[in-house]
C-alpha positions as CSV (number, residue, x, y, z in Angstrom):
1,M,0.0,0.0,0.0
2,A,2.9,2.4,0.7
3,I,4.1,2.0,-2.8
4,M,0.7,2.8,-4.2
5,K,0.5,5.9,-2.0
6,Q,3.9,7.0,-3.4
7,R,2.8,6.4,-6.9
8,I,-0.3,8.6,-6.5
9,K,1.8,11.3,-4.9
10,N,4.3,11.2,-7.7
11,L,1.5,11.1,-10.4
12,L,-0.3,14.1,-8.9
13,A,3.0,16.1,-8.6
14,K,3.7,15.4,-12.2
15,V,0.2,16.4,-13.4
16,G,0.2,20.0,-12.2
17,S,-0.3,22.1,-9.2
18,R,-2.6,21.1,-6.4
19,E,-4.6,24.3,-7.1
20,E,-4.9,23.6,-10.8
21,V,-6.1,20.0,-10.2
22,A,-8.6,21.2,-7.6
23,I,-10.1,23.8,-9.9
24,E,-10.5,21.3,-12.7
25,C,-12.1,18.8,-10.4
26,G,-14.3,21.3,-8.5
27,V,-12.8,20.6,-5.1
28,E,-10.6,22.5,-2.6
29,P,-6.8,22.1,-2.9
30,I,-6.9,20.3,0.5
31,A,-8.9,17.5,-1.2
32,V,-6.1,16.9,-3.7
33,Y,-3.6,16.9,-0.9
34,R,-5.7,14.2,0.8
35,W,-5.8,12.1,-2.3
36,A,-2.0,12.1,-2.3
37,Q,-1.8,11.3,1.4
38,N,-4.4,8.5,1.1
39,G,-2.9,7.1,-2.1
40,S,-6.2,7.2,-4.1
41,I,-7.9,9.6,-6.5
42,P,-11.7,9.3,-6.4
43,S,-13.0,7.8,-9.6
44,K,-15.3,10.7,-10.2
45,H,-12.2,13.0,-10.5
46,L,-10.0,10.8,-12.7
47,A,-11.2,12.6,-15.9
48,G,-10.4,16.0,-14.3
49,V,-6.9,14.9,-13.4
50,L,-6.4,13.5,-16.9
51,R,-7.5,16.9,-18.4
52,V,-5.0,18.8,-16.4
53,A,-2.3,16.3,-17.3
54,T,-3.1,16.6,-21.0
55,R,-3.3,20.4,-20.9
56,N,0.1,20.5,-19.2
57,N,1.6,18.0,-21.7
58,T,2.9,15.8,-18.9
59,G,2.8,12.5,-20.6
60,V,0.5,11.1,-17.9
61,T,-2.1,8.9,-19.5
62,A,-5.4,7.3,-18.5
63,S,-3.5,4.0,-18.4
64,S,-0.8,5.4,-16.1
65,I,-3.5,6.9,-13.7
66,L,-5.3,3.6,-13.5
67,E,-2.0,1.6,-13.1
68,A,-1.0,3.8,-10.2
69,H,-4.2,2.6,-8.4
70,D,-3.6,-1.1,-9.1
71,P,-1.9,-2.8,-6.2
72,A,-1.3,-5.9,-8.3
73,Q,0.5,-3.9,-11.0
74,P,4.2,-5.0,-11.0
75,E,6.6,-2.3,-9.9
76,S,8.7,-2.4,-13.1
77,S,5.6,-2.0,-15.3
78,R,4.6,1.1,-13.4
79,E,8.0,2.7,-13.7
80,A,7.6,2.6,-17.5
81,S,4.4,4.7,-17.3
C-alpha cells in the first residue's frame, strides 16, 4: 500500500499544481492533498486529473493513472508509465 501511495503522490505532482487540479475537479486544494496522502484519487475525479495532465503535456495517460491505483501492477511496469 505504501508503494501505491507514493505512486499517486508522484503522479499528482507530475500532473500539475494542487490548485490547478482542484479547480478542474471542482474541489478544494486540500482534497487533492488528501488524495495524495491517502494514495487514491476518487474515480469521479480521474477525468479531471487527466484533463490537467493533458493540458500540461505531462505524458500522464489514463492508463498510467489507472495503473497507479492497481496494487497488483508490477513495480517495473509502473516505472515505465
